[in-house]
C-alpha positions in Angstrom: 1.7 -23.9 12.4 -0.8 -26.5 11.2 -2.6 -26.4 14.6 -2.9 -22.6 14.3 -4.3 -22.8 10.8 -6.8 -25.5 11.8 -8.0 -23.4 14.7 -8.5 -20.4 12.4 -10.2 -22.5 9.8 -12.6 -23.9 12.5 -14.1 -20.4 12.5 -15.3 -20.8 8.9 -19.0 -21.3 8.9 -19.2 -21.2 12.7 -22.0 -19.2 14.2 -19.6 -18.1 16.9 -16.2 -17.5 15.2 -14.9 -15.4 18.1 -15.2 -18.4 20.4 -13.3 -20.7 18.0 -10.5 -18.1 17.6 -10.2 -17.4 21.3 -8.7 -20.9 21.5 -5.5 -19.7 19.8 -4.4 -18.3 23.2 -3.8 -21.9 24.3 -1.7 -23.0 21.4 2.1 -23.0 21.5 3.9 -20.4 19.4 5.9 -22.2 16.6 9.7 -21.9 16.9 10.0 -21.0 13.3 7.8 -20.0 10.3 8.0 -19.5 6.6 8.7 -16.0 5.3 9.5 -14.2 2.1 13.0 -12.8 2.4 15.8 -11.1 0.7 19.3 -12.1 1.7 22.2 -9.8 2.5 24.5 -12.0 0.4 22.5 -11.1 -2.7 22.6 -7.3 -2.6 25.1 -7.0 -5.4 23.4 -9.5 -7.7 21.9 -6.9 -10.1 24.9 -4.5 -10.3 25.2 -2.9 -13.7 21.7 -3.8 -14.8 19.0 -1.3 -15.7 16.2 -1.1 -13.2 13.6 -2.6 -15.6 15.8 -5.7 -16.2 16.2 -6.6 -12.5 14.1 -9.6 -11.7 12.4 -9.8 -8.2 12.0 -13.6 -8.7 15.7 -14.0 -8.4 16.0 -12.1 -5.1 12.8 -13.1 -3.2 13.0 -16.5 -1.4 10.6 -18.4 0.8 12.5 -19.9 3.7 12.0 -21.0 7.3 13.1 -18.3 9.8 13.2 -18.3 13.6 10.2 -16.8 15.4 11.5 -13.6 17.1 10.9 -12.8 20.8 7.8 -10.6 21.3 8.6 -7.3 22.9 6.6 -4.8 25.0 3.7 -3.2 23.0 3.9 -5.7 20.2 1.7 -8.4 18.8 2.4 -11.6 17.1 -0.1 -12.2 14.2 -0.9 -15.3 12.2 -0.9 -13.9 8.7 -3.7 -15.3 6.5 -2.9 -12.9 3.6 -0.7 -10.1 2.5 -0.2 -8.0 -0.7 2.5 -6.6 -3.0 3.5 -3.0 -2.8 6.1 -1.1 -4.7 8.3 -1.0 -1.6 8.6 -4.8 -1.8 9.6 -4.4 -5.5 12.3 -1.9 -4.5 13.5 -4.2 -1.7 13.8 -7.1 -4.1 15.9 -5.2 -6.6 17.9 -3.4 -3.9 16.9 0.1 -5.0 17.5 2.8 -4.2 19.6 1.0 -1.7 19.6 -2.4 0.1 17.1 -2.4 2.9 19.7 -4.0 5.2 21.0 -0.5 5.8 17.7 0.3 7.3 17.8 -2.8 9.5 21.3 -2.0 10.7 20.3 1.6 11.6 17.2 0.3 13.5 19.2 -2.3 15.2 21.5 0.3 16.8 18.5 2.0 18.5 18.1 -0.4 21.4 18.6 -3.9 22.7 15.1 -4.8 21.6 15.5 -3.4 18.0 18.7 -5.4 17.6 16.5 -8.3 16.7 15.8 -6.7 13.3 19.4 -6.5 12.2 19.7 -9.9 10.5 21.4 -11.3 7.3 17.8 -11.8 6.0 14.9 -9.4 5.7 11.3 -10.8 6.0 9.5 -8.3 3.8 5.9 -7.1 3.3 3.9 -4.1 4.5 0.3 -5.4 4.4 -1.3 -8.2 6.5 -4.7 -9.6 7.5 -4.8 -12.3 10.1 -5.4 -13.2 13.7 -3.6 -12.1 16.9 -1.8 -15.0 18.5 0.0 -13.2 21.4 0.4 -9.7 22.8 3.4 -8.4 24.6 3.5 -6.6 28.0 1.5 -3.3 28.0 -0.9 -4.3 25.3 -4.5 -3.8 26.5 -6.6 -3.1 23.4 -6.0 -6.4 21.5 -6.0 -10.1 22.6 -5.4 -13.5 21.1 -8.2 -14.4 18.6 -8.9 -10.9 17.4 -9.2 -10.7 13.6 -7.1 -7.7 12.4 -5.4 -5.9 9.6 -2.1 -4.2 10.1 -1.1 -0.8 8.7 2.6 -0.3 8.1 3.6 2.7 10.3 6.1 1.8 12.9 6.9 4.5 15.4 8.7 4.6 18.8 7.0 7.9 20.0 9.7 8.6 22.6 10.3 12.0 21.0 7.9 15.0 21.3 8.0 15.6 17.6 5.8 12.6 16.9 2.9 13.5 19.2 1.2 16.1 16.9 1.6 13.9 13.8 3.1 10.5 14.3 4.5 10.6 10.8 6.9 13.2 12.1 8.4 10.9 14.8 12.2 10.8 14.2 11.9 7.0 14.6 9.1 6.7 12.0 9.7 3.6 9.8 7.7 1.6 7.3 7.1 -1.9 8.7 8.4 -4.7 6.4 10.5 -2.3 4.5 12.5 -0.4 7.1 11.9 -3.0 9.8 12.1 -6.8 9.7 9.4 -9.5 10.4 7.0 -8.1 7.7 3.7 -9.4 6.4 4.7 -11.7 3.5 5.0 -14.6 5.9 3.1 -17.0 8.1 3.7 -14.9 11.2 4.5 -11.2 11.6 5.6 -9.0 14.5 3.8 -5.6 14.6 3.4 -2.9 17.2 -0.1 -3.0 18.8 -0.8 0.5 17.4 -0.5 -0.9 13.9 -3.6 -3.0 14.4 -7.1 -2.3 13.1 -10.3 -4.4 13.0 -10.6 -6.6 9.9 -13.6 -5.6 7.8 -16.1 -8.4 8.4 -17.5 -8.6 4.9 -14.2 -9.2 3.2 -12.1 -12.3 2.7 -8.5 -12.4 4.0 -6.9 -11.4 0.8 -9.4 -8.6 0.2 -8.9 -7.3 3.7 -5.1 -7.4 3.4 -4.9 -5.4 0.2 -6.0 -1.9 1.1 -3.7 -1.2 4.0 -0.7 0.6 2.7 -2.2 2.2 -0.5 -5.6 3.0 0.9 -4.1 4.8 4.0 -1.6 6.5 1.7 -4.3 7.8 -0.6 -6.4 9.0 2.4 -3.6 11.1 3.8 -2.6 12.3 0.4 -6.1 13.4 -0.7 -8.4 13.7 2.3 -6.3 14.6 5.3 -5.4 18.2 6.3 -1.8 16.9 6.2 -2.3 16.3 2.5 -4.4 18.1 -0.1 -7.5 18.5 2.2 -9.8 17.6 -0.7 -13.3 19.1 -0.6 -16.5 18.6 -2.5 -16.4 19.7 -6.1 -12.6 19.7 -6.4 -11.2 18.5 -9.7 -8.6 15.9 -8.9 -6.2 14.6 -11.6 -5.2 11.0 -10.7 -2.3 9.4 -12.4 -2.5 5.6 -12.7 -6.1 5.8 -11.6 -6.7 2.0 -11.9 -3.5 1.0 -10.1 -2.8 0.2 -6.5 -2.8 3.8 -5.2 -4.9 5.3 -7.9 -7.7 2.8 -7.5 -8.3 4.0 -4.0 -7.7 7.7 -4.8 -10.4 7.4 -7.5 -12.9 5.9 -5.0 -12.1 8.5 -2.3 -12.5 11.4 -4.8 -15.9 10.0 -5.8 -16.9 9.2 -2.3 -15.9 12.7 -1.1 -17.9 14.6 -3.8 -14.8 15.5 -5.9 -14.5 15.1 -9.7 -11.7 12.7 -10.6 -9.9 13.0 -13.9 -8.4 9.5 -14.3 -5.2 9.0 -16.3 -4.6 5.5 -17.4 -2.5 3.6 -20.1 -5.0 1.2 -21.7 -8.6 0.8 -22.7 -8.9 -2.0 -20.0 -7.7 0.4 -17.3 -10.1 3.1 -18.6 -13.0 0.7 -18.3 -12.0 -0.1 -14.7 -12.2 3.6 -13.8 -15.6 3.8 -15.4 -16.8 0.8 -13.4 -15.7 2.6 -10.2 -18.0 5.5 -11.3 -15.5 7.9 -12.9 -16.7 9.7 -16.0 -13.6 11.7 -17.1 -10.8 9.4 -18.3 -7.7 10.0 -20.4 -6.0 7.0 -22.0 -2.5 8.6 -22.3 -1.3 5.8 -24.5 -4.1 6.0 -27.0 -3.9 9.8 -27.1 -0.1 9.6 -27.5 1.0 11.8 -24.7 4.9 11.8 -24.4 6.2 14.3 -21.9 9.9 13.8 -22.7 11.5 14.4 -26.0 14.6 12.5 -24.8 16.2 11.5 -21.5 17.2 15.1 -20.8 14.5 17.2 -22.3 10.8 17.6 -21.5 8.2 18.6 -24.1 6.3 21.6 -22.9 4.0 21.5 -25.9 2.8 18.1 -24.6 2.2 19.7 -21.2 0.0 22.2 -22.9 -1.8 19.6 -25.0 -2.4 17.6 -21.8 -3.8 20.6 -20.0 -6.1 21.4 -22.9 -7.4 17.8 -22.8 -8.2 18.1 -19.1 -10.1 21.4 -19.7 -12.0 19.8 -22.5 -13.2 17.1 -20.1 -14.0 19.4 -17.2 -15.7 22.2 -19.1 -12.7 24.5 -18.9 -11.4 23.8 -15.3 -7.9 23.0 -14.3 -7.2 20.5 -11.5 -7.4 21.8 -8.0 -5.4 18.8 -6.9 -2.9 16.6 -8.8 -2.5 13.1 -7.2 1.2 12.4 -8.0 3.2 9.2 -7.6 4.8 8.3 -11.0 7.5 11.0 -10.3 10.1 11.8 -12.9 8.0 10.9 -16.0 5.0 13.0 -15.1 6.0 15.6 -12.5 6.7 18.5 -14.9 3.3 18.0 -16.5 1.7 17.8 -13.1 3.1 21.2 -11.9 2.1 22.8 -15.2 -1.6 21.6 -15.4 -2.5 22.3 -11.7 -4.9 25.2 -11.2 -3.6 28.5 -10.1 -3.3 28.1 -6.3 -3.7 24.4 -6.7 -1.9 21.5 -5.0 0.4 18.9 -6.3 0.6 16.2 -3.7 3.3 13.5 -4.1 3.9 10.3 -2.3 6.2 8.2 -4.5 8.4 8.2 -7.6 7.9 4.9 -9.4 9.4 6.2 -12.7 12.3 8.0 -11.1 13.2 10.0 -8.0 14.8 13.0 -9.6 11.9 15.3 -10.6 12.2 18.3 -13.0 9.7 21.0 -13.5 9.5 24.6 -14.6 9.4 26.6 -11.4 7.8 29.6 -13.1 4.5 27.7 -13.2 4.8 27.0 -9.5 5.8 30.3 -8.0 4.0 32.7 -10.4 0.8 30.7 -10.1 1.0 30.2 -6.3 0.8 26.5 -6.5 1.9 24.1 -3.7 3.9 20.9 -3.8 3.1 18.8 -0.7 5.1 15.7 0.2 3.0 12.9 1.7 4.3 9.7 3.1 2.0 6.8 4.2 -0.3 7.9 7.1 -0.5 8.2 10.8 -2.6 5.8 12.9 -5.7 8.0 13.0 -5.6 8.4 9.2 -5.0 4.7 8.6 -7.9 3.9 11.0 -10.3 6.3 9.1 -9.2 4.8 5.8 -9.9 1.3 7.1 -13.3 2.5 8.5 -14.3 3.5 5.0 -13.6 0.0 3.8 -15.4 -1.6 6.7 -18.5 0.6 6.0 -18.5 -0.4 2.3 -17.7 3.1 1.1 -14.4 2.1 -0.4 -13.7 -1.3 -1.8 -10.7 -3.5 -2.3 -9.0 -3.5 -5.7 -7.6 -7.1 -5.7 -7.1 -8.3 -9.3 -5.4 -11.6 -8.6 -3.8 -13.5 -5.8 -0.8 -15.8 -5.5 0.3 -18.4 -3.0 3.2 -17.5 -0.7 5.6 -19.6 -2.7 4.8 -17.4 -5.8 5.5 -14.1 -4.2 8.5 -13.5 -6.5 6.2 -13.8 -9.6 3.7 -11.5 -7.9 6.4 -8.9 -7.3 7.6 -9.3 -10.9 4.2 -8.5 -12.3 4.0 -5.3 -10.2 7.5 -4.4 -11.2 6.6 -4.8 -14.9 3.3 -3.0 -14.4 1.5 -6.1 -15.7 -1.2 -5.8 -13.1 -4.3 -3.8 -12.2 -5.2 -2.7 -8.7 -3.5 -4.8 -6.0 -2.0 -8.2 -6.2 -2.7 -10.3 -3.1 -0.7 -13.1 -1.6 -2.2 -16.0 0.4 0.1 -16.7 3.4 -1.6 -19.2 5.7 -5.0 -19.0 3.9 -5.3 -22.2 1.7 -7.7 -20.6 -0.8 -9.3 -17.3 -1.8 -12.7 -16.3 -0.3 -12.1 -17.4 3.3 -12.6 -15.2 6.4 -16.0 -13.6 5.5 -18.0 -13.0 8.7 -20.8 -10.8 7.3 -22.2 -12.5 4.2 -25.2 -10.2 4.1 -23.2 -7.0 3.8 -20.8 -8.7 1.3 -23.8 -9.6 -0.9 -24.7 -5.9 -1.1 -21.3 -5.0 -2.4 -20.3 -8.1 -4.3 -19.9 -6.5 -7.7 -17.9 -3.6 -6.4 -15.6 -5.9 -4.4 -14.9 -8.1 -7.5 -14.7 -5.4 -10.2 -10.9 -5.7 -10.5 -10.9 -9.5 -10.4 -9.5 -11.2 -13.6 -7.8 -8.0 -14.8 
């Protein structure tokens, strides 16, 4: 592994980094590598505990694991950096179920997928790094290519996946529903997960947009989601967070009008730094949408809607960008404009949503479910990053050994934007190939740093 890292580091400062990296093809593949895992033997460790009290640091371990055999259509990537997503938090606390059930199901599909059914699960659904090897049938990528990986894993043997690959019956999220994920020194991905690494970004910056940026793109921009247009009022929950930080940028970049909902003055300031003008600090303004565990407060829905109209000059949201779930969903359905769209991709505060259906059916609103993105959508989202239209939201980074702490911070919502993890990269700031372009966007790239 050290030889691989030295070969990649030789590209730093080189006038021809591609030539340096091409030499990776001649290096042997290590028999094992370090990865962040959860273990099957630990799946009952948090039984009886409230979700909030479950500690990812106790379940996530860095250990040496055997390098799996590379299959047809796959690539082996030396991972320089990755990032924390909520699915890694869910995996680490074994909610809503242990991911080993996903691995067992995948393992029954074929002889090749049986590799994934192991008593340990190498987690992580983001990665930036360098291709080391490609399997039979791969023609678009080669050893030495600098890449980022999106997290959609599909088999595409069924016709249902060929209009929208997210509808493939064998659609899975890599590193969550498959093994050999990105929080590791090496990762196995399908070749159609790979995209070019943005040249003006460091490894940890390039790794961080993948899952959330692609998810936000499909949710807001794609015709599979809300099909956002210029002038749309877009209510964005958690607008300075991992998903919301990209949704806010996409709304602004696409000519929409974001109404950013946050929970602190610091988060409000981050939204303003991104260019948003309409911000609601729900904590400062005391919004509480539930009277108790069983009863929502419709008066608070109305007060929230009035606050939105106060900011927008009397307009309700055309689109509500939903991901908190249970805590906010009733309010989201209520405040959406007549004929508007509530598009949801997650439920970080609870999966069982309650809302008053009268405000949905009588006002002709739509609820759209949105899950990650297909390859085309992920590629377009990555292109916006590569063009400098959308910027990373990395607030801090951790070494691979500290992944448990990184996941703990995300679980406790003690973070802003995205939390990065250095895998092989020995320090932040490495991997920049276009310093001139980076200089033009430096302040935007770094606006989440230190928060």
